[in-house]
Backbone as JSON, one array per atom type, in Angstrom:
{
  "sequence": "QAKKEAVELMRLMGIPLPEKVFYQYPHELSGGMKQRIIIAIALSCDPALVIADEPTTALDVTIQAQIIDLFSKLIEHVQSAFLLITHDLGVVAQMCDSVAIMYAGNIVEEGPVKKIFHSPKHPYTEGLLQCIPKMDRKQKKLKAIPGTVPHPRNFPTGCRFYPRCQHAMKKCLSQQPGLIEIDDERLVACFRYFKNSDGEQE",
  "N": [[11.15, 3.78, -46.58], [10.86, 3.74, -43.83], [13.43, 2.46, -43.11], [15.36, 4.51, -43.99], [14.93, 6.84, -42.34], [15.38, 5.97, -39.69], [18.15, 5.54, -40.31], [18.77, 8.38, -40.32], [18.4, 9.21, -37.84], [20.42, 7.57, -36.59], [22.54, 8.69, -37.89], [22.45, 11.52, -36.55], [22.6, 10.71, -33.94], [25.11, 10.68, -33.59], [26.44, 8.32, -34.69], [29.08, 6.55, -36.58], [29.3, 5.12, -39.63], [26.22, 4.78, -40.09], [24.93, 3.4, -42.08], [26.07, 1.03, -42.23], [26.0, 0.01, -39.41], [23.13, -0.63, -38.76], [22.3, -2.91, -39.59], [23.41, -4.1, -37.59], [24.0, -6.26, -34.79], [22.61, -6.04, -31.05], [24.92, -7.33, -29.3], [26.89, -6.28, -30.97], [27.36, -4.22, -30.82], [29.45, -1.12, -29.05], [28.86, 0.03, -25.11], [28.54, 2.57, -25.49], [27.74, 2.87, -28.1], [25.3, 1.77, -28.21], [23.57, 2.65, -26.36], [23.5, 5.51, -27.33], [22.26, 4.16, -29.54], [19.75, 4.22, -28.43], [18.5, 6.24, -27.29], [18.17, 7.1, -30.11], [15.95, 5.66, -30.43], [13.96, 6.73, -28.8], [13.45, 9.02, -29.57], [12.25, 8.48, -32.24], [9.64, 8.48, -32.53], [9.19, 11.44, -31.92], [8.51, 12.89, -29.88], [7.05, 15.08, -26.99], [7.81, 14.5, -24.46], [11.18, 13.38, -23.43], [12.34, 10.9, -21.81], [15.09, 10.55, -19.18], [16.34, 7.64, -17.69], [19.11, 7.83, -15.26], [21.0, 8.19, -17.62], [23.58, 7.61, -17.54], [24.93, 6.03, -16.48], [26.9, 3.25, -15.52], [28.54, 3.54, -17.85], [32.07, 4.42, -19.25], [33.76, 7.02, -18.23], [34.85, 8.56, -20.39], [33.09, 7.56, -22.32], [30.69, 8.54, -21.21], [31.06, 11.26, -21.12], [30.65, 11.89, -23.76], [27.77, 11.16, -23.64], [26.47, 13.29, -22.7], [27.28, 15.43, -23.74], [25.89, 14.43, -26.13], [23.6, 14.95, -25.5], [23.01, 17.29, -24.78], [23.37, 19.19, -27.2], [21.03, 18.11, -28.16], [19.15, 18.92, -26.74], [18.72, 21.26, -27.78], [18.48, 21.64, -30.43], [16.33, 19.66, -30.93], [12.42, 18.96, -30.91], [11.77, 18.13, -28.76], [11.26, 18.11, -24.98], [12.85, 17.07, -22.48], [13.16, 15.03, -19.5], [15.32, 14.04, -16.97], [16.42, 11.9, -15.06], [18.75, 11.46, -12.09], [21.45, 10.49, -10.57], [24.15, 12.16, -10.59], [25.28, 14.81, -9.83], [27.03, 16.13, -10.98], [26.22, 15.78, -13.91], [23.89, 16.56, -13.77], [24.64, 19.44, -13.21], [25.76, 20.08, -15.67], [23.81, 19.98, -18.32], [21.28, 20.52, -17.24], [17.9, 23.37, -16.3], [16.55, 23.56, -14.75], [15.59, 22.26, -11.54], [14.91, 19.12, -9.32], [14.75, 18.15, -6.29], [15.37, 15.22, -4.75], [14.0, 13.12, -1.66], [14.22, 9.87, 0.02], [11.64, 9.54, -1.52], [10.23, 11.73, -1.78], [9.74, 15.36, -2.76], [12.23, 17.51, -1.73], [13.6, 20.09, -2.13], [13.28, 22.52, -5.04], [14.2, 24.23, -8.07], [15.58, 26.7, -10.03], [18.56, 25.23, -10.9], [21.39, 26.69, -11.22], [20.11, 28.43, -8.81], [20.26, 26.22, -6.83], [22.53, 25.28, -6.78], [24.1, 26.96, -6.01], [22.96, 27.92, -3.6], [21.63, 26.0, -1.29], [18.5, 25.24, -0.04], [17.42, 23.39, 1.8], [17.81, 20.83, 4.08], [18.62, 18.78, 3.14], [19.64, 19.05, 0.92], [21.8, 21.15, 1.29], [23.49, 19.05, 2.54], [23.5, 17.56, 1.04], [25.25, 18.76, -1.23], [27.63, 19.35, 0.39], [28.89, 17.13, 0.68], [30.11, 16.92, -1.95], [33.46, 16.54, -3.13], [36.22, 19.02, -2.83], [38.3, 20.06, -5.2], [40.29, 22.72, -4.72], [40.49, 22.82, -1.9], [41.95, 21.67, 0.32], [41.31, 18.38, 2.11], [41.29, 16.83, 4.62], [39.05, 14.1, 5.33], [36.09, 13.06, 3.79], [33.21, 14.71, 3.46], [29.93, 13.99, 5.08], [26.52, 12.5, 5.05], [25.38, 12.19, 8.1], [23.9, 9.49, 9.57], [21.32, 6.97, 8.11], [19.26, 6.43, 4.93], [16.0, 5.76, 5.64], [14.38, 3.37, 5.3], [11.64, 2.1, 3.14], [9.92, 0.23, 4.32], [9.34, 1.88, 6.77], [9.06, 4.23, 6.92], [9.92, 7.54, 8.79], [7.26, 9.02, 11.08], [6.42, 12.06, 10.53], [9.02, 14.62, 8.95], [10.79, 12.94, 6.57], [13.48, 13.48, 6.7], [14.08, 14.22, 9.11], [15.3, 12.23, 11.34], [18.52, 12.81, 10.6], [18.17, 15.33, 10.22], [20.4, 18.04, 11.19], [18.82, 20.61, 11.91], [16.44, 19.8, 13.47], [13.45, 20.23, 14.6], [10.78, 20.06, 17.01], [8.08, 19.56, 15.77], [8.62, 18.32, 13.41], [8.77, 15.86, 14.15], [6.63, 14.65, 13.78], [4.75, 15.94, 11.82], [4.9, 16.09, 8.03], [6.6, 18.47, 6.26], [4.6, 20.41, 3.74], [5.67, 21.09, 0.38], [6.94, 24.88, 0.04], [6.48, 28.56, -1.05], [9.62, 29.98, -1.33], [10.78, 31.88, -2.62], [10.14, 33.65, -6.55], [10.94, 31.38, -8.0], [11.24, 29.64, -5.87], [11.28, 26.33, -4.4], [10.33, 24.65, -1.67], [10.38, 22.3, 0.54], [10.48, 22.6, 4.36], [10.3, 22.86, 7.28], [11.92, 25.45, 8.58], [11.24, 27.51, 6.94], [9.15, 28.02, 7.15], [6.8, 30.92, 7.95], [5.86, 31.31, 10.88], [7.38, 30.65, 14.3], [6.88, 28.5, 14.7], [6.44, 26.71, 12.89], [4.54, 26.74, 11.53], [2.87, 27.84, 8.55], [1.77, 30.95, 7.59]],
  "CA": [[11.62, 4.87, -45.79], [11.7, 3.56, -42.01], [14.82, 2.45, -42.57], [15.4, 5.38, -44.48], [14.49, 7.8, -41.16], [16.16, 5.51, -38.78], [19.83, 5.62, -40.59], [19.23, 9.55, -40.8], [18.33, 9.26, -36.62], [21.54, 7.26, -35.88], [23.54, 9.93, -37.88], [21.82, 12.75, -35.63], [23.24, 10.5, -32.95], [27.09, 11.26, -34.09], [26.85, 7.3, -34.49], [29.73, 6.63, -37.57], [28.71, 4.37, -40.8], [25.06, 4.01, -39.66], [24.22, 2.24, -43.11], [26.53, -0.91, -41.14], [25.17, -0.05, -37.99], [21.09, -0.58, -39.3], [22.27, -4.53, -40.13], [24.54, -5.53, -36.58], [22.95, -6.43, -33.81], [22.9, -5.63, -29.9], [25.79, -7.7, -29.27], [28.11, -5.75, -32.05], [27.91, -2.38, -30.08], [29.74, -0.73, -28.13], [28.29, 0.93, -24.34], [28.13, 4.17, -25.37], [26.71, 3.08, -29.12], [23.99, 1.16, -26.89], [22.7, 4.06, -25.43], [22.78, 6.2, -28.89], [20.57, 4.01, -30.29], [18.39, 3.66, -27.31], [18.34, 7.59, -27.77], [17.76, 7.38, -31.61], [14.55, 5.07, -30.59], [13.36, 7.59, -28.17], [13.16, 10.36, -30.71], [11.91, 8.58, -33.34], [7.99, 9.32, -32.38], [8.68, 13.37, -32.01], [7.82, 12.59, -28.42], [6.82, 16.08, -26.26], [8.61, 14.68, -23.39], [12.07, 12.45, -23.27], [12.52, 10.4, -19.96], [15.95, 9.7, -19.39], [16.53, 7.7, -16.5], [20.39, 7.05, -15.64], [20.96, 7.78, -18.87], [25.51, 7.71, -17.89], [25.36, 5.12, -15.14], [27.76, 2.18, -15.84], [29.41, 4.14, -18.42], [33.04, 4.7, -18.66], [34.06, 8.26, -18.25], [35.09, 9.26, -21.63], [31.62, 7.24, -23.23], [29.77, 9.24, -20.35], [31.36, 12.72, -20.99], [30.26, 11.78, -24.5], [26.8, 11.13, -24.04], [26.14, 14.44, -21.58], [27.88, 16.84, -25.11], [25.1, 14.55, -27.52], [22.28, 15.13, -24.78], [23.44, 18.82, -24.79], [23.47, 19.44, -28.68], [19.77, 17.57, -28.59], [18.55, 19.97, -25.91], [19.11, 22.56, -28.31], [18.02, 20.99, -31.59], [14.87, 19.2, -30.88], [11.54, 19.93, -29.94], [11.17, 17.41, -26.99], [11.49, 18.47, -23.42], [13.81, 16.12, -21.6], [13.46, 15.05, -18.07], [16.74, 13.91, -16.6], [16.6, 11.23, -13.56], [19.77, 10.9, -12.02], [21.67, 10.97, -9.08], [25.01, 12.7, -10.38], [24.89, 16.42, -9.45], [27.65, 16.9, -12.12], [25.72, 16.03, -15.11], [22.82, 18.24, -13.93], [25.07, 21.03, -13.76], [25.76, 20.56, -17.21], [22.27, 19.64, -17.94], [19.73, 20.83, -16.24], [17.87, 24.27, -16.15], [15.33, 23.48, -13.14], [16.19, 20.23, -10.78], [14.1, 18.78, -7.92], [15.97, 17.51, -5.39], [14.13, 13.94, -3.83], [14.97, 12.15, -0.28], [13.33, 8.85, 0.46], [10.96, 9.07, -2.33], [10.13, 13.18, -1.47], [10.66, 16.28, -3.44], [12.36, 18.32, -0.86], [13.62, 21.29, -2.58], [13.24, 22.63, -6.67], [14.02, 25.56, -8.18], [16.7, 26.29, -11.07], [20.36, 24.38, -10.71], [22.2, 27.59, -10.98], [19.81, 28.74, -7.55], [19.99, 25.26, -5.53], [23.59, 24.74, -6.25], [24.59, 28.56, -5.19], [22.62, 28.79, -2.34], [21.09, 25.63, -1.36], [18.28, 25.8, 1.26], [17.12, 22.29, 2.11], [19.1, 20.84, 4.91], [19.48, 17.57, 2.68], [20.37, 19.26, 0.03], [22.83, 21.26, 1.97], [24.14, 17.91, 3.22], [24.16, 16.52, -0.24], [26.54, 19.71, -2.17], [28.57, 19.85, 0.67], [29.49, 15.86, 0.34], [31.08, 16.82, -3.1], [35.15, 16.85, -3.13], [36.54, 20.4, -3.65], [39.46, 19.95, -5.56], [40.43, 23.8, -4.49], [40.74, 22.98, -0.74], [42.89, 20.32, 1.36], [40.42, 17.94, 3.02], [41.35, 15.12, 5.33], [38.15, 13.46, 4.82], [35.26, 13.74, 3.29], [31.81, 14.93, 4.62], [29.18, 12.63, 4.4], [25.18, 12.87, 5.28], [24.87, 11.17, 8.68], [22.99, 8.32, 9.49], [21.07, 6.3, 7.12], [18.56, 6.67, 4.17], [14.95, 4.95, 5.59], [13.69, 1.69, 4.45], [10.32, 2.42, 2.26], [8.68, -0.73, 5.25], [9.9, 1.81, 7.82], [8.95, 5.7, 6.53], [9.34, 8.19, 9.7], [5.85, 9.69, 10.79], [7.1, 13.37, 10.27], [9.72, 14.66, 7.91], [11.42, 11.69, 5.98], [14.62, 13.18, 6.63], [14.52, 14.29, 10.17], [16.58, 11.56, 12.01], [19.48, 12.61, 10.01], [18.73, 16.12, 9.7], [20.58, 18.97, 12.08], [17.95, 21.32, 12.25], [15.36, 19.45, 13.41], [12.54, 20.56, 15.43], [9.82, 19.13, 17.84], [7.07, 19.69, 14.79], [9.41, 17.81, 12.16], [8.75, 14.65, 14.27], [4.9, 14.39, 13.54], [4.41, 16.28, 10.92], [5.62, 16.43, 7.23], [6.23, 19.77, 5.38], [4.48, 20.5, 2.16], [6.56, 22.53, -0.6], [6.07, 25.98, 0.2], [7.65, 28.91, -2.39], [10.15, 30.62, -0.89], [11.0, 33.0, -3.51], [9.43, 33.36, -7.28], [11.48, 30.2, -8.74], [12.37, 28.37, -4.97], [10.29, 25.54, -3.53], [10.81, 24.41, -0.56], [9.86, 21.33, 1.85], [11.06, 22.35, 5.67], [9.65, 24.01, 8.14], [12.69, 26.38, 9.23], [10.96, 28.6, 6.24], [7.36, 28.6, 7.84], [6.49, 32.21, 8.38], [6.32, 31.63, 12.39], [8.63, 30.02, 15.12], [6.32, 27.2, 14.78], [6.65, 25.87, 11.66], [3.32, 27.11, 11.03], [2.6, 29.26, 7.56], [0.58, 32.22, 8.04]],
  "C": [[11.47, 5.16, -43.91], [12.93, 3.51, -41.77], [15.49, 3.49, -42.9], [15.51, 6.77, -42.74], [15.51, 7.16, -39.76], [17.9, 5.58, -38.99], [20.04, 7.17, -40.5], [19.19, 10.08, -38.8], [19.49, 9.2, -35.89], [22.82, 8.29, -36.33], [23.38, 11.33, -37.51], [22.67, 12.27, -34.81], [24.7, 10.51, -32.56], [27.53, 9.13, -34.44], [27.72, 6.75, -36.46], [29.1, 5.3, -38.62], [27.28, 3.36, -40.25], [24.77, 3.24, -40.76], [24.45, 1.05, -42.58], [25.87, -0.96, -40.39], [23.53, -0.57, -38.03], [21.3, -2.49, -39.43], [22.86, -5.11, -38.6], [23.3, -5.3, -35.53], [23.71, -5.94, -31.83], [24.64, -6.05, -29.68], [27.25, -7.54, -29.81], [28.25, -5.13, -31.33], [28.62, -2.02, -28.88], [28.98, -0.09, -26.52], [27.74, 1.98, -25.42], [27.25, 4.29, -26.87], [25.87, 2.58, -28.94], [23.07, 2.47, -26.56], [22.62, 5.37, -27.18], [21.84, 5.96, -29.58], [19.29, 3.8, -29.63], [17.99, 5.37, -26.9], [17.61, 7.8, -29.17], [16.24, 7.13, -31.07], [13.27, 6.09, -29.87], [12.81, 8.58, -28.39], [12.38, 10.0, -31.61], [10.91, 8.67, -33.62], [8.0, 10.59, -32.63], [8.15, 13.03, -30.79], [8.0, 14.15, -28.1], [7.74, 15.72, -25.24], [9.68, 13.23, -23.55], [12.08, 12.12, -22.21], [13.81, 9.85, -19.92], [16.52, 9.46, -18.27], [17.83, 6.81, -16.32], [20.82, 7.19, -16.5], [23.03, 7.55, -19.21], [25.56, 6.91, -16.91], [25.87, 3.79, -16.07], [28.32, 2.31, -16.87], [30.94, 4.65, -18.34], [33.74, 6.42, -18.8], [34.07, 9.03, -19.5], [33.39, 8.76, -22.55], [30.68, 8.75, -22.27], [29.94, 10.6, -20.53], [30.49, 13.15, -22.9], [28.79, 11.53, -24.75], [26.22, 12.52, -23.63], [26.57, 15.47, -22.9], [25.98, 16.01, -26.26], [23.86, 15.22, -26.23], [22.11, 16.79, -25.33], [22.96, 19.89, -26.07], [21.51, 19.14, -28.93], [18.99, 18.48, -28.09], [18.39, 20.76, -27.15], [18.34, 22.85, -29.78], [16.76, 20.33, -32.08], [13.29, 19.45, -30.62], [10.99, 19.59, -28.4], [11.54, 17.97, -25.71], [11.82, 16.88, -23.0], [13.97, 16.27, -20.21], [14.61, 13.86, -17.64], [16.59, 13.12, -14.81], [17.65, 10.39, -13.27], [20.36, 11.46, -10.62], [23.28, 11.82, -9.04], [25.02, 14.06, -10.43], [25.74, 16.83, -10.55], [26.96, 17.09, -13.59], [24.27, 16.71, -14.72], [23.07, 19.24, -13.45], [25.32, 21.53, -14.87], [24.69, 20.47, -17.93], [21.28, 19.98, -18.66], [19.98, 22.83, -16.24], [17.42, 24.53, -15.05], [16.03, 21.83, -12.43], [15.03, 20.69, -9.2], [15.14, 17.52, -7.32], [14.9, 16.47, -4.78], [14.94, 13.06, -2.69], [13.36, 11.22, -0.29], [11.76, 9.23, -0.09], [9.76, 10.95, -2.48], [10.38, 14.33, -1.97], [10.82, 17.55, -2.18], [12.47, 19.75, -1.11], [13.42, 21.32, -4.73], [13.69, 24.06, -7.4], [15.14, 25.83, -9.93], [17.99, 25.97, -10.49], [20.63, 25.73, -10.21], [22.03, 28.02, -9.04], [20.2, 27.83, -6.31], [21.52, 25.36, -5.65], [24.36, 25.95, -5.39], [24.65, 28.37, -3.64], [21.57, 27.39, -1.62], [19.94, 25.56, 0.1], [17.7, 24.63, 2.1], [18.41, 22.02, 3.19], [19.8, 19.73, 4.43], [20.18, 17.82, 1.43], [22.04, 19.95, -0.05], [23.94, 20.4, 1.91], [24.75, 17.35, 1.41], [25.58, 17.66, -1.44], [27.87, 19.54, -0.82], [29.58, 18.46, 0.96], [30.52, 15.63, -1.3], [32.19, 16.92, -3.01], [35.32, 17.88, -3.44], [37.91, 20.11, -4.03], [40.58, 21.3, -4.97], [40.79, 23.8, -2.86], [41.41, 20.95, -0.13], [41.56, 19.33, 2.18], [40.68, 16.61, 3.46], [40.5, 13.99, 5.32], [37.15, 13.78, 4.27], [34.33, 13.82, 4.17], [30.65, 13.89, 3.93], [27.56, 12.99, 5.44], [25.12, 11.52, 6.89], [23.91, 10.46, 8.93], [22.79, 7.86, 8.23], [19.98, 6.69, 6.33], [16.94, 5.35, 4.87], [14.19, 3.93, 4.69], [12.32, 2.38, 4.49], [9.39, 1.94, 3.38], [8.7, 0.68, 6.55], [10.04, 3.83, 7.7], [9.19, 6.47, 8.18], [8.15, 8.91, 9.86], [5.78, 11.55, 10.22], [8.02, 13.7, 8.67], [10.5, 13.0, 7.64], [12.9, 11.59, 6.54], [15.11, 13.82, 8.39], [15.71, 13.54, 11.34], [17.68, 12.12, 11.44], [19.69, 14.09, 10.02], [19.2, 17.22, 11.24], [19.75, 20.65, 12.8], [16.65, 21.15, 12.8], [14.37, 20.07, 14.52], [11.42, 19.92, 15.57], [8.38, 18.91, 16.11], [7.59, 18.5, 13.5], [8.95, 16.61, 12.68], [7.42, 13.92, 13.65], [4.49, 14.82, 12.51], [5.53, 16.18, 9.24], [5.2, 17.38, 6.68], [6.0, 19.64, 3.84], [5.74, 21.89, 1.85], [5.89, 23.57, -0.05], [7.17, 27.09, -0.6], [7.93, 29.93, -1.03], [10.64, 32.33, -1.58], [10.12, 32.54, -4.73], [9.99, 32.47, -8.21], [11.74, 29.22, -7.51], [11.04, 27.1, -4.82], [10.82, 25.07, -2.31], [10.49, 23.33, 0.9], [10.64, 21.43, 3.1], [10.68, 23.7, 6.6], [9.92, 25.0, 8.7], [12.02, 27.66, 8.14], [9.67, 29.15, 6.23], [6.94, 29.88, 8.02], [6.59, 32.48, 10.01], [7.27, 30.74, 12.86], [8.23, 28.63, 15.29], [6.17, 26.14, 13.84], [5.49, 26.27, 11.0], [3.07, 28.33, 9.43], [1.0, 29.66, 7.51], [-0.28, 32.39, 6.58]]
}
């Protein structure tokens, strides 16, 4: 029974000749095949939540596209929820409904993917999206966020992004803003969106 279910899961993953693959060792499989097997194992117990940590990293572009396509189909056909951890904004745009943007270990913005990609609110999210090369315009230089990410042992006492932020105010140096709701679906951790000029929430 276990073999039958394993073969069926591999077939669901789009693995050709799953009856043969069942008897193969990891070193006999391609990178894309291994990734599909891992996904099959994750789904084997019908989990309520599947956490996919960088599922497309270290795969070539063709295999990456296949894995993204597989995840998209699985999201529609299985009962599990998917939590995707990735640095690839293209993957987020293709696969996710909502996104939480993190900087130096903190969530700085959270909301629907379409809203955040169309109108980012946190300075880090703005900078991150501006770094994406635009194919429809000529650029002599790629944009980059100035400065570097702080080391975990030396996080700033206030907002962790303030040393790199063009909108930093005095309050940012000493206090870390919490997430506040700026509309029905969006949260952002930035004093610019607090209700008074001192960055205090009324």
